[in-house]
N, C-alpha and C positions, 0 to 999 in steps of 0.2 A: 466434159469428159475427162479433162484435165484433174480436175479434183478428184473424180473418180479413180482415177488411173493412181494419183498420188494416196490416196486411200487405201487403195488395194496392195500399193506398193510398202507404204507403212506396217500393213496388218501382217504380209509378208515377212519383211524385214523382223518384224518384233517376235515373229515366231520364231524365224531361224536363229534369233541370236538369243532366244531364252533357255538354250540349252549349249551343256559343255561337251554334249556324248554326240559325234558323228552320226551314228546310225539314227539315232532321234531326228536330228537336225536333218537329214536328207528327206526321212519318211515324211518330216511333216510338213517340208517343201513340198515334195510331189501330192499329197493330199491336199495341198491348200492350192495348188495351181488346179489342180483335177478341179477343185470345187469353183475357183475363178473361172477357168475357160469353158468351162462345159465340154472337154473334148471326150474322145473315145478313153484314152489313156495319155500317161504322162511316165514318161522312163528319163531317169536321172542317173547316169553313171560318174564313178570319181575312180581316177586311175591312182595306183599304187603310186610309192616315192619315187619309183624308180622308173614309172610307166610302163612296167612290163606286163601287167596285167590288170584288169577291174578291180579294185579294189570293194566298192561301194555298188551295188546294182540294185535301184527301189523303181519297181513298180505299182502305179495308180490307175485303176482302171474300171471303167463304169459298164464293162460290157464282156461277154463271152467271146473268145477270139479261136481260131482255128489254129492259130498259131501254135506249136508247143512252148516256146518261150517269145514273147513279142522281142525286137531288138530295136536300139538306137542306130542312127547313122555309124557311131565310134565303133560299136559291135558287129555291124554288118561289115563295112570296109574301115578297119582303122586307118591304114594309109590316108587312102582317096577322101576320106571323111573329114581327117587332119589337115587337108590343100582346102578342102570346100568351106571348113570353119574359119581358116586362116587368112581366105580370099573375102568372105561376108560375115560381117557382126553377126548377122541372123540371116538363117536360109529359110525363104518361106516358098512354099509350093500348095498354090491353091487349090490347083485341080492337076494331077499326076498326067493326066492324058494331054494336057496343055502345054506338060514340060518340056520344053524345046531346046533349051539352052544346055542341058547335061542330058546324054542317054543313062548316063550313070546313075543318075537322082532317079529318073524315071525307074530303072530296075529296082533301084532300093527301097523306093516307094512301094513299088509290086511284091517284093519278098517281103515287105514290113506289113502288107496288107492294109496299107491306109492309103486314102484318096487324095488327104491333103496332111502336109506337116507344116511344124514351126519348129525351129530346131536354133540352139545358139550353144557358143562354146561356154565352159566356165575357165575363165583367165585369171592367174595372179602373177603380177611381175613379169608379163609377156611370156608365159609360159602356161600350155594346156593342161587344165587339169581334170577336165571331162568335160560333160554335153548334158545339157537338157532338151529332151526331145517330147512336143505336144504333138498327138496324133488322132487324126479324125478319120475313121476307118470306112464310113459309110456315106460321106456325103461331100460335097465341096464345099470348101470354106475359104472366104475371103478375107485375110487375116490384115485387119487394119495397123496403120502405121503406130497407134497409140498400143497394141498390143504387141508389136513386134518390141517397140521403147520397152513397155512393162516386163517382157519377157530379159530382154538385154538388163535391164535394172537390177531384176530380180537375181540374174545369174551374177553379176557383178557383188551383189550382197552377198549372195552365196559363198562365192570366192575369199570374201574377208572373212566370213564367220568360219569356214573351214581351216583358213591358215588360223585364226586364233585359236581354234580346237589343236591343230599340230604344234602350235608353239605352248599350248598349255600342257598340252601332254609331253611334251619335251622336257617342260620345266618340272613336269610330276615326277616323269622318269629320272633325271638328274637328282631332284629330291629324294624319290626314293633309292637312290643309289648311293646317294651321300648318306640318307639313314642307317642302311644296311652296312656300310663301311664301317662307320660310326660304332654301331653295334659290335661288327665282327673286330674292330681295335679292342674294346671295352671286354670282351669276350678273351681275347688274347691277352688282357693285360691281368687276368685271373683265372687262366687257364693254361695247363701244359701242352706245349705245341704237339708234343710225339703221343702222349696218349688222350689228349683229351679231357684229362682230369682235371678238377679243381686244383689249383698252386698252393703253395704256403701262403700266399696273401688272402685266398679266398676263405682257407680252412680259419687260418687265426682269425678271420672276421668272424666267421658262425661260430667258432669256439667260446669269442668273448662274449659276444649277444648270449649264448646259452649261460655261459658261467653267470652274466648280471641277471638274468632272468632266474636261475637257481637263487642266487643270492639273494632276490627281493622276496621269494616265496619259499627260504629254506625249510620253515618249520612245517609248512603244509605240503611240502612236494612227494608227492607220492610216486614219480620215478627217478632215475638217477641217469647218469652219462658215464661215458669211459671212453680213456685215450689208447689206442693202440699203435707202437710206434714199432715198424718192421721193416729189415731190410732181407736181401737176397743174401745166402751163404756163400754160393760161389760164383756171385757173378762177376766179378773180375776177372777169374781165370776164364771164365767162358770168354769175355768180351775180348781179352787177349788173345784169346787162341784161334777163336773164330770170326772176329771183325767187328767192327761199329754197326753193320747194316744187322747180323746176327744179333748181336745185343739187344738193339732196339728192337728187332722180331721177340726178342723174348721177355722183354719191358712189357710190350703191347699184350701176348699172351698171359702175361702175368697177372696184368691189368683187369683183363676178361675173367680170369677165374677168380680173385678177389670180388670182383663185382657181382659174382655169382654166389659167393659166399655170403653176401650182405643182404638188409631188409633195405626197404624203399628209402626209409626215414635214414639211413646213415650214409653218411659221408666219408668217401673215400680221396685223398689228396696224394700226388706227389710232391716229395721236398727236393726233389734233385738225383741225380744218381740214380741208385736200385733204393733209395728210402721212400717208405710209402706211411703215410699217416691215417688213419681210420677215427672218426669221429662216429661213437654209436651211442643214439639217444634212447629215450623212453625206455629204459631198462627197468622192469620189475624187481631183478635182484641180480648180486654179482654172477651169478650160475648161467644168465642169460650170454653174458660176455663171454664165460670161460667156453661155453657150448661153440661161439663163433671162433673162438680161438684156434679151437679142435679140429674146425670145419676148413680153416683156414691152412693150418697146418698139413692136414692131410690132403688137401688137395693140391698144394705146392709142392708135395713131396711125389708126386707123378709125375713120370719120364715126361719134357716138352722137346718136340720133333722141331728142330730148325734147317732151315734150307731144305725141305722134305728129303733129307738125307741123314743127319745126326739127332739121335736122342741124347738131351741133357738133363743133368737133375739138378736143382737148386738148393729146395727147401728154404727154409726162415726162421728168425728168431725172432719173439714178440715182445715187448716190453708192455705193460698196462698200468693204466695209473684209472684210479676212479674218481669219481667227483669227491671233494672232501671241503670244508668251509675254510682250511688252512691255504688253501689256493688262491690267492687275489687277483693273479692274472695267467693267462694262457702260457706265458714263455716258462713260468715254472713247472706248471703241468707237462708240458713237451719236453722239459730238461730233464724230469724224472722218470718219465717214459722211456726217453733217449738212455739212461741210465740204466734200466730195468732191463732194456733191449739187449744191451752188452753184457748184463748179467747173465741174461739167458742164454747170450751165445757163448760165452766160456763155459758155462754149465751144461751146453749141448742141451739144453732143455727146449720143449716146445714154447712155452710162454714163463715169464718171470713178472709177478705182480708187483711193483715200488712198495706198495704198503707191508708186503711181509717182508721187506730187506731189514736186517738188523740194524 
């Protein structure tokens, strides 16, 4: 009998330690106990971390029951059951009609529609984590000491397994939090905090990669790219007149309008203040970029409502540089696009192409 008990215990222990999923562990436990003890039903309940409710409830049954929902002792009477489980390592009722030590236990057995039951608490570090309750509904059953010991041992192993799962989940949560934090820090390092746009560093990186790619296949290149450098014509006056909060709102609205003017493969970056740089890729002809420049100029010429009270007009000046073998680095392209932008501003022009300057 001792050898059989140890074999069953090893089998159950192996079952409940093969998974790090609490639902799976609890379900496997009740199914295994139902098979080993051959009772009417097995109910296993596990408290939430703050013990305010039952986070897990699993039932395994070999028969139909008239009860809407079979209950364990803890579910039937939580406070009284905690006292019972604290006073008795294992609660064994062979025959509820002969239960003379506690009228409450007799009432509980009647309410649970069980003639005989065997229950034990799931304890870890002297804290009650839940309960395993075996129920025989149709007949008297005399629970042997070996069976009581087996259920107690299973409960101890289950408590350890549940604690290990909890620790594993906590470690996973902490790890995921660290990964999310690292990803957020990486994102913030290359994006503008206010608008969410790529910043100077990310755009320069993309531009350098694009220039290198075009340099390697210059003779076979079937598409081109361009750089737009632009700022807002009256941003400083608006920011000084209405305050930084209104200025931030203006920049966010301008960002949204610029994004609506671009294609999916284009990149827009904020370089600081009211300066934006746009990288246009896969251009079949220069006219495609000119069309986008006109679109931007038209969209930004429309009034912008600030603080739901006042409309302002900003407008923009755009400097354009197209890809050219003479450019060996991104800084020179941006420099020429910036010069073209200032030329457009001085001439009150929608845009100026640097290549067209004398």
